[in-house]
N, C-alpha and C positions, 0 to 999 in steps of 0.2 A: 401500391401495387394492383391492388386487384381493381381498381378502378381504370386504371392504365389498360389491364390488361382488357375489360370491359370496353373501354372507349374503341380500343385497338380491333379488337371482336367485329363492334357494331360500324364501322368503317370500312373494313372486310368485306363483312355480307354487302354493305352498298355496294360497296365499289363492284364485285363480281354479279350484284343486279345490273347494272351498267348495261352490259353485255349480253344478259339471259332475261329472251322474253321467248315463249314456247306456248303451241299452241295442239291441241289433240281432235283429230277428227274420225271415230271411228278406232280402227289399229293403224291408223297415223301420227306419228307425232314429228309435227315440223318445228325447228329449232332454229333459232335466234334469226329471221329473216332483215336483213340491213341492203343499204345500198351505198355506196360511196360518193363523197361530196363532189361535185363535178364545179368545174368555172361557169358564171351565169352565164356566159355567152354560147357555152354547149346544150346541143340541141337534144341529143342522146346520153342515156345513162343507163345503168347496172343494177340489177340487185340479185341478191342471193341469198340460198337459206340450206338446210340439211332435210330432209325427209326421210323418217325411220320408219319402216313396212313392220309392224308389232306382229302381225297376223299370219293367218297360213295361207292368202291367197293372196296374189300380185295385184295391182292397182297400175295406174298409170295416168300421169300428169300432164293434162291436156293443155292447158296452158293460163294464161291467168291477163287480168283485166286490172287497170288503175285510169282513175280520173285525172291523175298526175302528167298523163302520158298519151296522144294520141293512137299509140298502138304497142303493144306488150306482145314478143314473141319469145320462145326458148332459142333459146343459141347455142353454138358449141365452136371452141376453137379447135383447130385441129392443126395437125403439125406436116408439112407435106413438102416434099423435095427443099426442106432447110426453111421454108417459110409457112407462117401463118397466117391462117383463112379461119374468119369466123364465118359460118352459115345456119342460119335457119334450122331446128331440129323437125323432119317433118312425122304428123302420128304421133308426137308426144314422147315422152320418158315412161319408160316401164321401171318399174319398183318393185322388185322381187320379194317374194314372202319372206319374212324372216330377216331383210338388207334394208340398202340404204341409197340413194341420192342425193350427187351434194352438187350443189349450183354453187361454183366458186370461181373466182376471180380464177380466170389462166383452162378453165371446163367449162359445163356446161353453166348459162346465166340466162338470169331474164331482160331481154335488151329492151328498153322504155324509149319508144321514137316518138319524136315530137312533142318535147317536154314543155309542159303548159305555166311550168315554174323552175328557177334551179333548184339544184339538189343541195342545202345548206348543211353543215354538220351541224348535228342537232334537231334537225326537224323531221316529221313522222308523219306518214299519210298511210290512207288506206291501200292494201291489193287483194284482189278474188283470186284464190287458185282455184282451178277447175280438175277434179279429178274424176277418173271414169266411170270408178265402181261407188267411192264416199262422197261424192256428189262437191258441193263449192263449199269453202271455208276465207274467210275475212281474216285478214292479218293485219298487223302492224310494221310498215317496212322503217326500220333506225337509218337515219341519213348520218354517216359516220366519215370523219375524214383521214382514218385508218382503218386496216383489216381487223376485225377482232381477233384477240389471242387465240392460234390454232385453226385459223384461216390459212389457206392456201397464200404463198406468197406472192404469185405472180401477179400482175397488172393489168387489168382491162384496156 
């Protein structure tokens, strides 16, 4: 019985780590950077993450870069007059002191234009995040065929 419980505990800890990869830069904590797998013919893709600001001062996410795409921009989905519209966020995203910003399906996200390789389930690739005060942070984006647990249920 004890061996079964130990094996189950080990399995659960490994499966939990499949979705968990976090980063810290100063007072910023970045939670699970990921991208949705897209068909090989898709020229564009999107990446998501959550930024927690544990500090007493606000910061701003200015943008991101990745060699996986020709251009990366911060975008948002807007619902206006019964239609969903996507547009670039000008000037970056404010990250309030003691608050968070969620880049998730159906909301803010990184739009990657001109993908140089398809986003296949299981792939990983680097992305550099640019913050106004904290500076730059290199993260690893995990490509997944479905949203991680707790992510917004909207599709991009």
